[in-house]
BAKE-593689 format. One record per residue: z, y, x of N, C-alpha, C in turn; residue number from 1. Coordinates in pm, whole numbers. Each point is the difference from the previous one (the first is absolute). Example, Ala and Ser with C-alpha at 12.3 -4.5 7.8 and 13.67 -1.06 7.14 Angstrom:
REM BAKE-593689
+--------+--------+--------+--------+--------+--------+--------+--------+--------+------+
|   n.zz |   n.yy |   n.xx |  ca.zz |  ca.yy |  ca.xx |   c.zz |   c.yy |   c.xx | resi |
+--------+--------+--------+--------+--------+--------+--------+--------+--------+------+
|    780 |   -569 |   1319 |      0 |    119 |    -89 |      0 |    120 |     90 |    1 |
|    -72 |    105 |    -35 |      6 |    119 |     82 |     73 |    109 |    -77 |    2 |
+--------+--------+--------+--------+--------+--------+--------+--------+--------+------+
REM end
This chain:
REM BAKE-593689
+--------+--------+--------+--------+--------+--------+--------+--------+--------+------+
|   n.zz |   n.yy |   n.xx |  ca.zz |  ca.yy |  ca.xx |   c.zz |   c.yy |   c.xx | resi |
+--------+--------+--------+--------+--------+--------+--------+--------+--------+------+
|  -4373 |   9041 |  -2451 |    -51 |   -104 |     87 |     43 |     10 |    143 |    1 |
|    -23 |    139 |     38 |     36 |      3 |    158 |    161 |     -1 |     14 |    2 |
|     59 |     45 |    -85 |    141 |    -14 |     21 |     52 |   -165 |    -10 |    3 |
|    -67 |    -77 |    -90 |     23 |   -124 |    -17 |    -41 |    -99 |    129 |    4 |
|   -143 |     55 |     44 |    -44 |    -80 |    121 |     99 |     46 |     84 |    5 |
|     42 |    122 |     36 |     88 |     24 |    116 |    127 |    -64 |     -8 |    6 |
|     55 |    -20 |   -129 |    124 |    -72 |    -14 |    -20 |   -150 |     47 |    7 |
|   -116 |    -54 |    -32 |    -40 |   -169 |     18 |     10 |      3 |    168 |    8 |
|    -76 |    109 |     71 |     -3 |    -21 |    134 |    130 |     14 |     67 |    9 |
|     75 |    109 |    -59 |    139 |      5 |     61 |     81 |   -117 |    -22 |   10 |
|    -10 |    -59 |    -95 |     77 |   -135 |    -36 |    -34 |   -122 |    105 |   11 |
|   -159 |     27 |     22 |    -47 |   -135 |     81 |     54 |     46 |    137 |   12 |
|     26 |    115 |     40 |     12 |     41 |    124 |    149 |    -40 |     48 |   13 |
|     98 |     45 |   -114 |    135 |    -29 |     14 |     29 |   -166 |    -21 |   14 |
|    -67 |    -63 |    -36 |    -10 |   -169 |      0 |    -20 |    -48 |    151 |   15 |
|    -90 |     78 |     46 |    -33 |    -54 |    127 |    100 |     49 |     86 |   16 |
|     46 |    105 |      5 |     80 |     17 |     94 |    150 |    -53 |    -10 |   17 |
|     21 |    -77 |   -139 |    122 |    -34 |      4 |      1 |   -122 |    -70 |   18 |
|    -54 |   -133 |    113 |    -13 |   -125 |    -60 |    114 |    -58 |    -80 |   19 |
|    -32 |   -103 |    -58 |    101 |   -107 |    -83 |    119 |    -17 |    101 |   20 |
|    132 |      6 |    -63 |    120 |    -37 |     82 |     14 |   -162 |      6 |   21 |
|     25 |    -50 |    127 |     16 |   -145 |      7 |     97 |    -48 |   -110 |   22 |
|    -14 |   -129 |    -36 |    117 |    -48 |   -106 |    128 |    -17 |     60 |   23 |
|     89 |     18 |    -86 |    151 |      2 |     45 |     54 |   -146 |     18 |   24 |
|    108 |     -3 |     85 |     49 |   -162 |     33 |    -15 |     -4 |    141 |   25 |
|     91 |   -121 |     50 |    -20 |    -17 |    145 |   -124 |    -63 |     48 |   26 |
|    -62 |      8 |    107 |   -120 |    -69 |     40 |     35 |   -163 |    -16 |   27 |
|   -128 |    -75 |    -23 |     30 |   -154 |      6 |     39 |    -44 |    128 |   28 |
|     85 |   -113 |     19 |     66 |    -53 |    103 |    -98 |   -103 |     51 |   29 |
|      6 |    -17 |    135 |    -85 |    -96 |     75 |     54 |   -138 |    -40 |   30 |
|    -83 |    -94 |      7 |     36 |   -145 |    -19 |     71 |    -44 |    115 |   31 |
|     81 |    -92 |    -27 |     76 |   -101 |     89 |    101 |     62 |     71 |   32 |
|     40 |    -14 |    129 |    101 |     58 |     84 |    -30 |    159 |     11 |   33 |
|   -122 |     11 |     14 |    -41 |    164 |     38 |     44 |     90 |   -109 |   34 |
|     31 |    -57 |   -129 |     51 |     96 |   -116 |    136 |      5 |      8 |   35 |
|     83 |    -65 |     88 |    128 |     17 |     -9 |     50 |    116 |     74 |   36 |
|    124 |     36 |    -19 |     68 |    103 |     68 |     16 |    -25 |    140 |   37 |
|     28 |     81 |     97 |     23 |    -39 |    160 |    115 |    -91 |     19 |   38 |
|    128 |     14 |    -81 |     74 |    -87 |     32 |    -22 |   -125 |    -31 |   39 |
|    -58 |    -29 |   -131 |    -58 |   -106 |    -38 |   -105 |    -94 |     68 |   40 |
|    -68 |     73 |     42 |   -118 |    -45 |     96 |     73 |    -55 |    136 |   41 |
|     92 |     88 |     64 |     74 |    -61 |    114 |     78 |   -145 |    -38 |   42 |
|     62 |     10 |   -128 |     73 |   -147 |    -33 |    -90 |   -102 |    -27 |   43 |
|   -133 |     25 |    -61 |    -80 |    -87 |    -11 |    -66 |    -77 |    121 |   44 |
|    -21 |    101 |     98 |    -56 |    -36 |    114 |     98 |    -99 |     95 |   45 |
|    147 |     37 |    -16 |    109 |    -68 |     67 |    -11 |   -140 |    -60 |   46 |
|      0 |      5 |   -139 |     -9 |   -138 |    -60 |   -121 |    -92 |     31 |   47 |
|   -113 |     48 |      2 |   -120 |    -70 |     54 |     22 |    -47 |    127 |   48 |
|     38 |     76 |     90 |     32 |    -15 |    165 |     80 |   -139 |      3 |   49 |
|    134 |     15 |    -77 |     89 |   -123 |     -9 |    -55 |   -118 |    -39 |   50 |
|    -64 |     11 |   -111 |    -97 |   -129 |    -62 |    -70 |    -62 |    112 |   51 |
|    -78 |     77 |     81 |   -104 |    -24 |     77 |     58 |    -57 |    108 |   52 |
|    121 |     67 |     68 |     67 |    -53 |    121 |     54 |   -136 |    -25 |   53 |
|     61 |    -18 |   -132 |     73 |   -130 |    -45 |   -116 |   -102 |    -13 |   54 |
|   -120 |     27 |    -59 |    -92 |   -123 |     -9 |    -47 |    -24 |    150 |   55 |
|    -13 |     89 |     96 |    -49 |    -37 |    113 |     98 |    -81 |     86 |   56 |
|    141 |     36 |    -35 |    107 |    -69 |     48 |      0 |   -148 |    -53 |   57 |
|    -13 |    -24 |   -118 |     -3 |   -132 |    -69 |   -125 |    -78 |     56 |   58 |
|   -104 |     41 |     -4 |   -125 |    -49 |     74 |     31 |    -43 |    136 |   59 |
|     66 |     43 |     74 |     16 |    -26 |    153 |    106 |    -81 |     -6 |   60 |
|     97 |     -5 |    -71 |     95 |    -99 |    -15 |    -34 |   -158 |    -43 |   61 |
|   -106 |     32 |    -95 |    -52 |   -135 |    -69 |    -78 |    -32 |    106 |   62 |
|    -87 |     65 |     60 |    -89 |    -48 |    122 |     78 |    -68 |    113 |   63 |
|    105 |     53 |     34 |     81 |    -92 |    110 |     49 |   -115 |    -43 |   64 |
|     34 |     12 |   -124 |     73 |   -138 |    -72 |   -104 |   -109 |     18 |   65 |
|   -105 |     18 |    -46 |   -113 |    -94 |    -28 |    -81 |    -17 |    134 |   66 |
|    -17 |     80 |     98 |    -74 |     -7 |    128 |     72 |   -103 |     77 |   67 |
|    -84 |    -54 |     91 |     59 |   -111 |    103 |    112 |     64 |     75 |   68 |
|     84 |    -57 |     69 |    114 |     46 |     66 |    -49 |     81 |    114 |   69 |
|     36 |    119 |     42 |    -41 |     90 |     82 |    116 |     92 |     68 |   70 |
|    -39 |     68 |    106 |    136 |     88 |     37 |     33 |     96 |   -100 |   71 |
|    -71 |     66 |    -49 |     57 |    111 |   -109 |     80 |    -79 |   -102 |   72 |
|    -54 |   -110 |    -66 |     81 |    -60 |    -98 |    131 |    -74 |     34 |   73 |
|      5 |    -45 |    129 |    107 |    -55 |     77 |     96 |     93 |     11 |   74 |
|    -28 |    141 |     46 |     78 |     94 |     37 |     73 |     70 |   -142 |   75 |
|    -72 |    -10 |    -93 |     49 |     59 |   -134 |     35 |    -93 |    -97 |   76 |
|     19 |   -121 |     10 |     17 |    -97 |    -87 |    125 |     28 |   -116 |   77 |
|    107 |     64 |     74 |     91 |     24 |   -101 |    -48 |    115 |   -106 |   78 |
|    -68 |    106 |     52 |    -49 |    108 |    -89 |   -118 |    -69 |    -95 |   79 |
|    -55 |    -92 |     39 |   -108 |    -62 |    -90 |     82 |    -80 |   -124 |   80 |
|     61 |    -95 |     65 |     83 |    -99 |    -81 |     54 |     87 |    -99 |   81 |
|     91 |     99 |     16 |     90 |     91 |    -88 |   -113 |     61 |   -114 |   82 |
|   -110 |     43 |     44 |    -76 |     56 |    -90 |    -79 |    -88 |    -73 |   83 |
|    -39 |   -112 |     44 |    -73 |   -116 |    -92 |     93 |    -85 |    -73 |   84 |
|    109 |    -45 |     12 |     81 |    -77 |    -73 |     91 |     84 |    -65 |   85 |
|     36 |    -45 |   -142 |    -76 |   -117 |    -60 |   -117 |     52 |    -85 |   86 |
|     -8 |    122 |    -30 |    -89 |     31 |    -94 |   -150 |    -18 |     44 |   87 |
|    -28 |     20 |     99 |   -153 |      5 |     64 |    -23 |   -119 |     78 |   88 |
|     54 |    -87 |    -20 |    -17 |   -147 |     78 |   -157 |    -29 |    -30 |   89 |
|    -52 |    -58 |     99 |   -157 |    -43 |     30 |     -7 |   -137 |     37 |   90 |
|    -63 |    -64 |    -89 |      6 |   -174 |     24 |   -155 |    -29 |     57 |   91 |
|    -38 |     98 |     88 |   -130 |    -40 |     78 |      4 |     67 |    144 |   92 |
|    -83 |    -32 |     70 |    -29 |     32 |    140 |   -126 |     68 |     41 |   93 |
|    -16 |     95 |     63 |   -115 |     52 |     46 |    -63 |    -92 |    117 |   94 |
|   -105 |    -51 |     -1 |    -67 |    -67 |    112 |     71 |   -110 |      1 |   95 |
|     39 |    -91 |    -97 |     68 |   -112 |     13 |    -54 |   -118 |     60 |   96 |
|     53 |    -22 |    134 |    -72 |   -100 |     92 |     -2 |   -159 |    -52 |   97 |
|     72 |    -28 |    -91 |     20 |   -140 |    -39 |     38 |      6 |   -144 |   98 |
|   -131 |      5 |    -81 |     29 |    -27 |   -147 |     52 |   -101 |    -32 |   99 |
|     72 |    -33 |   -116 |     68 |   -109 |    -58 |   -114 |    -98 |    -39 |  100 |
|     14 |   -127 |     57 |    -78 |   -124 |    -17 |     73 |   -117 |    -93 |  101 |
|     74 |     48 |    -64 |     82 |   -116 |    -57 |     12 |     26 |   -159 |  102 |
|      7 |   -105 |    -75 |     47 |     30 |   -157 |    151 |    -36 |     14 |  103 |
|     88 |     88 |    -37 |    142 |    -35 |    -34 |     22 |     24 |   -131 |  104 |
|     65 |   -115 |    -80 |     45 |    -19 |   -135 |    125 |     13 |      0 |  105 |
|     79 |     57 |   -101 |    131 |      2 |    -17 |     23 |   -100 |   -133 |  106 |
|     81 |    -96 |     26 |     42 |    -96 |   -112 |    140 |     -6 |    -38 |  107 |
|     45 |    -39 |   -106 |    125 |     -2 |    -40 |     55 |    -91 |    -74 |  108 |
|    100 |    -55 |    -23 |     69 |    -93 |    -59 |    135 |     23 |    -63 |  109 |
|     34 |    -53 |   -109 |    140 |     40 |    -59 |     92 |   -114 |    -24 |  110 |
|    104 |     20 |     12 |    119 |   -128 |    -57 |     52 |     95 |   -120 |  111 |
|    -32 |    -84 |   -111 |     34 |     53 |   -131 |     81 |   -102 |    -97 |  112 |
|     58 |     77 |    -94 |     66 |    -92 |   -101 |    -49 |     53 |   -129 |  113 |
|    -74 |   -118 |    -55 |    -57 |     -4 |   -108 |     68 |     56 |   -148 |  114 |
|    -42 |      2 |    -91 |     59 |     23 |   -126 |     72 |    -93 |    -59 |  115 |
|    -22 |   -146 |     53 |     59 |   -130 |    -26 |    111 |    -20 |     95 |  116 |
|     43 |    102 |     93 |     88 |     -9 |    100 |    -28 |    -97 |    137 |  117 |
|   -124 |    -37 |      0 |    -46 |    -93 |    110 |    -47 |    102 |    133 |  118 |
|     55 |    -73 |     97 |    -37 |     82 |    123 |   -102 |    -49 |    105 |  119 |
|    -98 |     67 |     -7 |   -128 |    -52 |     74 |    -53 |    112 |     87 |  120 |
|    -97 |    -58 |     85 |    -67 |     95 |    103 |   -151 |     12 |    -49 |  121 |
|    -65 |    101 |     -2 |   -128 |     12 |    -62 |    -82 |    -25 |    147 |  122 |
|   -133 |    -30 |    -44 |   -103 |     -9 |    105 |    -35 |    148 |     72 |  123 |
|    -41 |    -12 |    128 |    -55 |    135 |     53 |   -102 |     61 |    -93 |  124 |
|     15 |    128 |     -3 |    -99 |     73 |    -66 |    -70 |    108 |    115 |  125 |
|   -132 |     12 |    -25 |    -72 |     70 |    105 |      7 |    143 |    -70 |  126 |
|     81 |     88 |     52 |      0 |    132 |    -72 |   -122 |     72 |     49 |  127 |
|    -44 |     13 |    138 |   -117 |     60 |     45 |   -118 |    -45 |    -82 |  128 |
|    -21 |   -143 |    -32 |   -110 |    -35 |    -71 |     -9 |     61 |   -143 |  129 |
|    113 |     36 |    -62 |     21 |     44 |   -127 |    -35 |    161 |      5 |  130 |
|     45 |     54 |     95 |    -47 |    145 |     13 |   -168 |     -1 |     43 |  131 |
|    -55 |    -79 |     62 |   -139 |    -19 |     41 |    -64 |    -35 |   -126 |  132 |
|     33 |    -59 |    -90 |    -54 |    -29 |   -134 |     -8 |    120 |    -85 |  133 |
|    107 |     91 |     -7 |     12 |    112 |    -69 |   -110 |    113 |     61 |  134 |
|      0 |    -12 |    130 |    -82 |    106 |     65 |   -158 |    -36 |     -5 |  135 |
|    -45 |   -128 |    -22 |   -119 |    -32 |     24 |    -79 |     27 |   -133 |  136 |
|   -110 |     56 |     32 |    -75 |     59 |   -116 |     34 |    111 |    -86 |  137 |
|    115 |     46 |     58 |     58 |    110 |    -75 |    -40 |    119 |     77 |  138 |
|    -77 |    114 |    -52 |    -42 |    123 |     45 |    110 |     89 |     50 |  139 |
|    121 |      2 |    -67 |     97 |     98 |     28 |    141 |    -96 |     20 |  140 |
|     18 |    -90 |    108 |    112 |    -65 |     -7 |    110 |    113 |     45 |  141 |
|    134 |    -54 |    -47 |    119 |     84 |     16 |     40 |    -15 |    142 |  142 |
|     89 |    122 |     37 |     70 |    -23 |    141 |     77 |    -88 |      8 |  143 |
|     60 |    -37 |   -103 |    119 |   -100 |     20 |    -75 |   -155 |     14 |  144 |
|   -109 |    -12 |    -64 |    -62 |   -134 |     15 |    -57 |     -1 |    159 |  145 |
|    -61 |    107 |     58 |    -54 |     14 |    122 |     95 |    -23 |    121 |  146 |
|    106 |     88 |    -40 |     92 |     24 |    135 |    143 |    -36 |      2 |  147 |
|     74 |     -5 |   -140 |    126 |    -24 |     10 |     58 |   -129 |     73 |  148 |
|    -73 |   -119 |    -37 |     53 |   -133 |     64 |    -35 |      2 |    139 |  149 |
|   -117 |     38 |     51 |    -38 |      7 |    137 |     82 |     93 |     89 |  150 |
|     29 |    113 |    -50 |     81 |    101 |     92 |    148 |    -45 |     -8 |  151 |
|     47 |    -54 |   -117 |    135 |    -77 |     26 |     13 |    -97 |     93 |  152 |
|    -82 |    -86 |      9 |    -28 |   -107 |    112 |     16 |     51 |    147 |  153 |
|   -101 |     91 |     15 |     20 |     69 |    112 |     99 |     61 |     37 |  154 |
|     52 |     56 |   -107 |    151 |     81 |     18 |    100 |   -104 |     68 |  155 |
|     -6 |   -129 |    -68 |     92 |    -81 |     32 |    -16 |    -43 |    152 |  156 |
|   -122 |    -55 |     16 |    -53 |    -43 |    158 |     30 |    101 |     87 |  157 |
|    -34 |    120 |     -8 |     47 |    108 |     72 |    133 |     26 |     38 |  158 |
|     98 |    -48 |    -74 |    149 |     30 |     10 |     74 |   -129 |     14 |  159 |
|    -73 |   -123 |     53 |     64 |   -106 |     11 |    -74 |    -78 |    106 |  160 |
|     99 |    -81 |     88 |    -73 |    -67 |    106 |    -62 |   -124 |    -56 |  161 |
|    -41 |    -97 |    100 |    -63 |   -128 |    -52 |     77 |    -88 |    -46 |  162 |
|    143 |      0 |     -9 |    108 |    -74 |    -73 |     32 |     67 |   -113 |  163 |
|    -60 |     90 |    -46 |     26 |     86 |   -128 |    131 |     61 |      4 |  164 |
|     74 |     37 |    121 |     91 |     83 |     12 |    -23 |    145 |    -13 |  165 |
|     58 |     96 |    -60 |    -34 |    130 |     28 |     12 |     54 |    133 |  166 |
|    -85 |     92 |     31 |    -12 |     42 |    142 |     31 |    168 |      1 |  167 |
|     46 |     43 |   -123 |     15 |    133 |     -1 |     90 |     29 |   -134 |  168 |
|     32 |    120 |    -27 |     60 |     66 |   -109 |    -80 |    -23 |   -113 |  169 |
|   -131 |    -14 |      5 |    -87 |     -3 |   -129 |    -28 |   -138 |    -53 |  170 |
|     72 |   -101 |     71 |      5 |   -134 |    -25 |     45 |    -57 |   -150 |  171 |
|    146 |     44 |    -35 |     50 |    -26 |   -126 |    -94 |     69 |   -111 |  172 |
|    -45 |    111 |     27 |    -91 |     93 |    -98 |   -113 |    -76 |    -35 |  173 |
|    -81 |    -60 |     99 |   -116 |    -75 |     -4 |     25 |   -105 |    -74 |  174 |
|     94 |    -92 |     31 |     47 |   -121 |   -102 |     14 |     37 |   -135 |  175 |
|     85 |    103 |    -17 |     16 |     26 |   -148 |   -132 |     39 |    -58 |  176 |
|    -70 |     96 |     58 |   -139 |     20 |    -70 |    -70 |   -123 |    -22 |  177 |
|    -31 |    -88 |     92 |    -98 |   -110 |    -21 |     62 |   -100 |   -103 |  178 |
|    134 |    -16 |    -20 |     97 |    -63 |    -61 |    -42 |     52 |   -169 |  179 |
|     27 |    130 |    -13 |    -35 |     47 |   -115 |   -131 |    -25 |    -43 |  180 |
|   -106 |      8 |     57 |   -135 |    -14 |    -20 |    -29 |   -146 |    -53 |  181 |
|     49 |   -103 |     74 |    -13 |   -116 |    -16 |     71 |    -60 |   -143 |  182 |
|    115 |     68 |    -28 |    102 |    -20 |   -125 |    -93 |     63 |   -122 |  183 |
|    -52 |    117 |     13 |    -89 |     47 |    -96 |   -110 |    -86 |    -42 |  184 |
|    -61 |    -68 |    107 |   -101 |    -86 |    -36 |     14 |   -115 |    -61 |  185 |
|    124 |    -63 |     46 |     36 |   -140 |    -40 |     76 |     -3 |   -142 |  186 |
|     72 |    130 |    -19 |     72 |     15 |   -120 |    -68 |      3 |   -126 |  187 |
|   -143 |     15 |     23 |    -67 |     17 |   -134 |    -10 |   -147 |    -84 |  188 |
|     33 |    -97 |     73 |      5 |   -146 |    -63 |    126 |      5 |   -109 |  189 |
|    100 |     72 |     18 |     95 |     -3 |    -92 |    121 |    -78 |     47 |  190 |
|     -7 |    -82 |     80 |    119 |    -87 |     47 |    102 |     83 |     96 |  191 |
|    111 |    -27 |    -10 |     92 |     62 |     84 |     -4 |    -45 |    142 |  192 |
|    -45 |    111 |     94 |     -5 |    -23 |    135 |    115 |      2 |     76 |  193 |
|     47 |    -96 |     93 |    117 |    -12 |     66 |    -18 |     23 |    141 |  194 |
|   -117 |    -56 |     72 |    -28 |     25 |    132 |   -167 |     22 |      4 |  195 |
|    -44 |     71 |    112 |   -135 |    -13 |     12 |    -24 |    -19 |    152 |  196 |
|   -122 |    -46 |     44 |    -48 |    -18 |    117 |   -149 |     19 |     10 |  197 |
|    -38 |    100 |    120 |   -110 |     36 |     29 |    -55 |    -63 |    119 |  198 |
|   -146 |      3 |     29 |    -62 |    -49 |    118 |   -129 |     55 |      3 |  199 |
|    -48 |      3 |    114 |   -134 |     54 |     19 |    -90 |   -108 |     46 |  200 |
|   -116 |    -23 |    -44 |   -115 |    -72 |     40 |   -102 |     61 |     88 |  201 |
|      0 |    -17 |    128 |   -106 |     72 |     77 |   -110 |    -80 |     45 |  202 |
|   -125 |     17 |    -25 |   -120 |    -57 |     20 |    -80 |     89 |     80 |  203 |
|    -60 |    -58 |     94 |   -102 |     83 |    106 |   -139 |      3 |    -83 |  204 |
|    -56 |    120 |     23 |   -130 |     11 |    -59 |   -106 |    -99 |     82 |  205 |
|    -76 |    -72 |    -64 |   -102 |   -103 |     82 |   -102 |     99 |     63 |  206 |
|    -66 |    -68 |    112 |    -86 |    101 |     65 |   -121 |    -31 |    -77 |  207 |
|    -94 |    105 |     -2 |   -143 |    -22 |    -55 |    -77 |    -98 |     68 |  208 |
|    -85 |    -86 |    -76 |    -75 |   -125 |     24 |    -67 |     42 |    134 |  209 |
|    -48 |    129 |     32 |    -91 |     -1 |    120 |     76 |     43 |    121 |  210 |
|    140 |     -9 |    -12 |     55 |      7 |    109 |     76 |   -117 |     44 |  211 |
|     -3 |     -5 |    147 |     57 |   -104 |     69 |    151 |     -7 |      9 |  212 |
|     63 |    105 |    -45 |    161 |      0 |      3 |     52 |   -101 |    -67 |  213 |
|    115 |    -67 |     50 |     78 |   -103 |    -78 |    114 |     56 |    -42 |  214 |
|     46 |      0 |   -116 |    101 |     47 |    -99 |     78 |   -110 |    -66 |  215 |
|    120 |     -8 |     23 |     98 |    -53 |    -60 |     22 |     59 |   -148 |  216 |
|    -25 |    -76 |   -115 |    -17 |     44 |   -125 |    133 |    -73 |    -78 |  217 |
|     89 |    -71 |     73 |    105 |    -59 |    -59 |     97 |    103 |    -45 |  218 |
|     52 |    -16 |   -120 |     93 |     70 |    -62 |    144 |      9 |     52 |  219 |
|     68 |     97 |     40 |    132 |     10 |     59 |     99 |     45 |    -87 |  220 |
|    110 |    -56 |    -19 |    101 |     65 |    -57 |    113 |     58 |     24 |  221 |
|     61 |    116 |    -38 |    121 |     50 |     42 |     83 |     14 |   -135 |  222 |
|    115 |   -100 |      8 |     76 |     14 |    -97 |    133 |     75 |      7 |  223 |
|     45 |     80 |   -117 |    106 |     88 |     17 |     99 |    -92 |    -37 |  224 |
|    137 |     54 |      9 |    112 |    -94 |    -64 |     19 |     37 |   -134 |  225 |
|     73 |    -90 |    -68 |     14 |     26 |   -147 |    110 |    110 |    -16 |  226 |
|    -47 |    115 |    -83 |     91 |    105 |    -62 |     45 |    -23 |   -120 |  227 |
|    143 |     24 |    -21 |     57 |     -9 |   -127 |    -24 |    113 |    -68 |  228 |
|    -39 |     -1 |   -128 |    -36 |    139 |    -78 |    130 |     54 |    -61 |  229 |
|     30 |    115 |     25 |    119 |     58 |    -77 |      2 |    -25 |   -147 |  230 |
|     94 |    -36 |    -71 |     12 |    -15 |   -119 |     16 |    163 |    -69 |  231 |
|    -42 |     27 |   -103 |      6 |    131 |    -73 |     93 |    -22 |   -117 |  232 |
|     81 |    103 |     -4 |    108 |      6 |   -121 |    -63 |     -1 |   -137 |  233 |
+--------+--------+--------+--------+--------+--------+--------+--------+--------+------+
REM end
């Protein structure tokens, strides 16, 4: 008994002096960037820094583009335009002093040759009204219905003078773009289109009943010349 009890005491004493060895294997790695090795942490920090600098630069360029004309934007016009156009073009202005108070509709008609061989000119079609009808009561209108025709007309008027003559290098491009949209809309009728003509119908928004302002609500038209539609092989 004594020997056994002494053996038990000796075993317990040895166990207390020699605790269990830690489990084998590498220690658990910290989550995120902290768990990377030093070179990879430095590389990740450089990448995040580059993204942050690029984002700040982009926000600054967009702000100067949409902000009212000022000394900084005038001095750096070249840098701002080279960054914004064409991928990041903005069609709005910060603190716009004169919001649009006109309804501008784009209309088109065509000179067609029918299946019977007769040459005829169609009536004017209000393409803007057709887009409006597709957008109205539609919770998710498409970008094309909302912006394609409007932006194409803005593109044309911005690159042509009041006599519909190109005022820059983008004049021919705007004409081709507007013509392609109009032909795509009118060609759905199935007749062969020989020529097309577009016009805008501009009507000022009437003043509210409580205002004493007098508004000319007559519709004014701007007709473009007839354009010949290229024939496809």
